[in-house]
C-alpha positions in Angstrom: 0.0 0.0 0.0 1.4 3.4 -1.1 1.2 5.9 1.7 -0.7 9.0 0.8 1.3 12.4 0.7 0.8 14.7 3.6 -0.4 18.3 2.8 3.1 19.8 3.6 4.7 17.5 1.1 2.2 18.5 -1.5 2.8 22.1 -0.8 6.6 21.6 -1.2 6.2 19.9 -4.6 3.8 22.7 -5.7 6.3 25.4 -4.8 9.2 23.5 -6.5 7.0 23.2 -9.6 6.1 26.9 -9.5 9.8 27.9 -9.0 10.9 25.7 -12.0 8.2 27.3 -14.1 9.3 30.8 -13.1 12.9 29.9 -13.8 12.1 28.6 -17.3 10.0 31.8 -18.0 12.8 34.1 -16.8 15.4 32.2 -19.0 13.1 32.5 -21.9 12.4 36.2 -21.3 16.1 36.8 -20.8 17.0 35.2 -24.1 14.3 37.2 -25.9 15.4 40.4 -24.1 19.0 39.8 -25.0 18.0 39.2 -28.7 16.0 42.5 -28.7 18.9 44.6 -27.4 21.6 42.8 -29.3 21.7 45.5 -32.2 22.4 48.2 -29.6 24.9 46.0 -27.8 26.7 45.2 -31.0 26.8 48.9 -31.9 28.1 49.8 -28.5 30.8 47.2 -28.5 32.0 47.9 -32.1 31.6 51.7 -32.2 31.9 52.8 -28.6 33.6 50.4 -26.2 36.0 49.0 -28.8 37.3 52.3 -30.1 37.6 53.5 -26.5 39.8 50.5 -25.5 41.9 50.8 -28.6 42.5 54.6 -28.1 43.5 53.9 -24.5 46.0 51.4 -25.7 47.3 53.8 -28.4 47.8 56.5 -25.9 50.6 54.4 -24.4 52.2 53.8 -27.7 54.1 55.6 -30.5 51.8 55.1 -33.5 51.7 56.9 -36.9 49.0 54.6 -38.6 51.7 53.5 -41.1 53.9 51.3 -38.8 52.8 49.0 -36.0 52.4 50.7 -32.6 55.4 50.7 -30.2 54.8 50.6 -26.5 56.3 53.7 -24.7 54.3 53.7 -21.5 53.6 57.2 -20.2 55.8 58.8 -22.7 52.9 60.5 -24.6 51.5 61.9 -21.4 54.9 63.2 -20.2 55.4 64.9 -23.6 51.9 66.3 -23.4 52.2 68.0 -20.1 55.6 69.5 -21.1 54.3 70.9 -24.4 53.5 74.6 -24.2 51.0 74.3 -27.1 48.9 71.9 -25.1 48.6 74.4 -22.2 47.9 77.1 -24.8 45.0 75.1 -26.3 43.7 74.2 -22.8 43.6 77.9 -21.8 41.9 78.8 -25.1 39.3 76.1 -24.4 38.7 77.3 -20.9 38.5 80.9 -22.0 35.9 79.9 -24.7 33.9 78.0 -22.0 34.0 80.8 -19.5 32.5 83.2 -22.0 30.2 80.9 -23.9 28.4 79.0 -21.2 27.0 81.9 -19.1 26.3 84.1 -22.1 24.3 81.4 -24.0 22.5 80.3 -20.9 21.3 83.8 -19.8 20.4 85.0 -23.3 18.6 81.7 -24.1 16.6 82.0 -20.9 15.6 85.7 -21.7 14.5 84.7 -25.2 12.5 81.7 -23.8 10.7 83.9 -21.3 9.9 86.5 -24.0 8.7 83.7 -26.5 6.7 82.0 -23.8 4.0 84.7 -23.8 0.6 84.1 -25.3 0.9 86.5 -28.3 0.2 86.1 -32.0 3.1 85.3 -34.3 5.3 83.8 -31.6 5.7 80.5 -33.6 7.3 82.5 -36.4 9.9 84.1 -34.0 10.6 80.7 -32.4 11.3 79.3 -35.9 13.5 82.2 -36.8 15.7 81.7 -33.7 16.0 78.0 -34.5 17.1 78.4 -38.1 20.8 79.0 -37.3 20.8 75.7 -35.3 20.0 73.7 -38.4 22.3 75.7 -40.6 25.7 74.4 -41.5 28.9 76.1 -40.3 29.7 76.9 -43.9 26.6 79.1 -44.1 27.4 80.6 -40.8 30.9 81.4 -42.1 29.5 83.4 -45.1 27.1 85.3 -42.8 29.8 86.1 -40.3 32.3 87.1 -43.0 29.7 89.7 -44.4 29.6 91.2 -40.9 33.2 90.9 -39.6 35.4 90.9 -42.6 38.2 93.5 -41.9 38.0 95.1 -45.4 34.3 95.2 -46.3 32.4 93.9 -43.2 29.4 95.7 -41.8 31.0 95.8 -38.3 34.0 97.9 -39.3 31.8 100.2 -41.5 29.8 101.0 -38.4 32.9 101.5 -36.2 34.4 103.9 -38.8 31.1 105.7 -39.0 31.0 106.2 -35.2 34.6 107.4 -35.1 36.3 104.2 -33.8 39.2 102.4 -35.3 38.5 99.3 -37.5 39.3 95.9 -36.0 40.9 92.8 -37.5 38.3 90.6 -35.8 39.1 86.9 -36.6 42.6 88.0 -37.5 43.2 89.5 -34.1 44.6 87.6 -31.1 42.5 89.8 -28.8 39.1 89.4 -30.6 39.2 85.9 -32.1 37.9 83.9 -29.1 35.2 86.5 -28.1 34.0 86.7 -31.7 33.9 82.9 -32.0 31.8 82.9 -28.8 29.4 85.4 -30.3 29.0 83.4 -33.5 28.6 80.1 -31.5 26.0 81.6 -29.3 24.1 82.9 -32.3 24.1 79.5 -33.9 23.2 77.4 -30.8 21.0 79.7 -28.8 17.8 78.4 -30.5 18.3 74.9 -29.3 18.9 76.0 -25.7 15.9 78.3 -26.0 13.7 75.3 -26.9 14.9 73.5 -23.8 14.1 76.5 -21.6 10.7 76.8 -23.2 9.9 73.2 -22.3 10.9 73.9 -18.7 8.9 77.2 -18.5 5.8 75.5 -19.8 6.0 72.9 -17.1 5.7 75.6 -14.3 2.2 75.6 -12.9 0.3 78.8 -13.7 -1.5 78.7 -10.3 1.8 79.7 -8.6 2.0 82.9 -10.7 -1.7 83.6 -9.9 -1.1 83.1 -6.2 2.0 85.4 -6.3 0.0 88.1 -8.1 -2.6 88.0 -5.4 0.1 88.6 -2.9 1.3 91.6 -4.8 4.4 90.1 -6.4 5.7 91.9 -9.5 7.1 90.4 -12.7 10.8 90.3 -11.5 9.9 88.9 -8.1 7.8 86.1 -9.8 10.7 85.3 -12.1 13.2 85.2 -9.2 11.1 83.4 -6.7 9.1 81.0 -8.9 10.6 80.7 -12.4 14.2 80.4 -11.6 13.9 77.7 -8.9 11.4 75.6 -10.8 13.4 75.5 -14.0 16.7 74.9 -12.2 16.8 71.2 -13.5 16.6 72.6 -17.0 19.3 75.2 -16.2 21.5 72.4 -14.8 21.0 70.3 -18.0 21.8 73.4 -20.2 25.0 74.1 -18.2 26.2 70.5 -18.6 25.4 70.3 -22.3 27.0 73.7 -23.0 30.2 72.8 -21.0 30.6 69.6 -22.9 30.0 71.3 -26.3 32.6 73.9 -25.6 35.3 71.3 -24.7 34.4 69.5 -27.9 34.4 72.6 -30.0 36.1 71.9 -33.3 34.0 72.6 -36.4 33.3 76.2 -35.7 37.0 77.0 -35.0 38.1 74.9 -38.0 35.7 76.6 -40.4 35.9 80.1 -39.1 39.6 80.5 -38.6 40.9 78.2 -41.3 38.1 78.1 -43.9 38.8 74.4 -44.3 42.6 74.6 -44.2 44.0 72.9 -41.2 47.4 74.6 -41.4 45.8 78.0 -40.8 43.0 76.9 -38.4 43.5 78.0 -34.8 45.1 81.3 -35.8 46.1 83.9 -35.6 49.3 82.5 -33.9 47.3 79.7 -32.2 45.2 82.3 -30.4 42.1 80.2 -31.1 43.7 76.7 -31.0 41.3 74.7 -28.8 41.9 71.1 -27.6 39.8 69.3 -30.2 41.6 71.2 -33.0 45.0 70.5 -31.4 44.0 66.8 -31.2 42.9 66.7 -34.8 46.1 68.4 -36.0 48.4 66.1 -34.1 46.5 62.9 -35.1 45.5 63.5 -38.7 47.9 66.2 -40.0 51.1 65.1 -38.2 50.1 61.4 -38.0 50.9 61.3 -34.2 48.0 59.0 -33.4 49.4 57.8 -30.1 50.0 61.4 -28.9 46.5 62.4 -30.1 45.0 59.5 -28.2 46.6 60.8 -25.1 45.1 64.2 -25.7 41.7 62.6 -26.1 42.0 60.8 -22.7 43.1 63.9 -21.0 40.2 65.8 -22.4 37.9 62.9 -21.3 39.2 63.2 -17.7 38.8 67.0 -17.7 35.2 66.7 -18.9 34.5 63.8 -16.4 35.9 65.8 -13.5 33.9 68.9 -14.4 30.7 66.9 -14.7 31.3 65.3 -11.3 31.9 68.7 -9.7 28.7 70.0 -11.3 26.8 67.0 -10.1 28.1 67.5 -6.6 27.1 71.2 -6.6 23.6 70.7 -8.0 22.2 69.9 -4.5 22.9 73.5 -3.5 20.6 75.2 -6.2 18.8 72.5 -8.2 15.2 71.9 -7.0 13.5 68.8 -8.4 10.3 69.1 -6.4 
């Protein structure tokens, strides 16, 4: 006679059966999930992780893309930190960022506040401010040249008319970085303005109504309500603007060299930024190992700045 199973034994078998079923389901879902994300994983490994690992290896080698790389350890980094041109390009990049980030952020916020009003024709003005964003730097070059050309530009014509001396603008060591900042702000301000518009439109209107009932004016409402509530957007804008300045290449290459790498970064390297210095060393002089070291130093600078900004956000960014 086969003894009948007790209720506890039946419950144990039931739990084991359910656990086995869940395990098979999870394995099946895991395989399907891995299959679905495999295109991105392949793209990440081939075009992101792979090149990063290779560039890190090249940064410790002497490599000219024509002969096999030769391991030299920290030689590229030692040469880099002893090279005056590297410090020159780093200062130019920092100078560009110090001017560009606050100017673009403030002007984009002012434009967003102005274009957030409920008035007719605002869509046309928003589109007009966004057109430079989608324009190529070649088009921007022709527009800027018509304004700042030393011989026939509008800017010098106005200076002479008002009794001032004409300037060399992009050919001047004093003016080249500020002028590049002005042009870069004009081209990119539309994109940042759209981000601020999205942040402004998420601010509850009831808060402004309550402030008006308490007698608050426009400036007080802006300072006490708008600025704190869009602080996450402001933080995002600062992060994106900082990264874009340290990766600035195309605008400097086009505006100062007109496509000629030998003259780009002038006059006398006054506008030579880190990305242009990297490009010149890697693709003009074929110092690919040295250029890889520049890339990794640039990465560490950006990583450190981002960490600092992330740490400081608790002091002024309000997410609730």
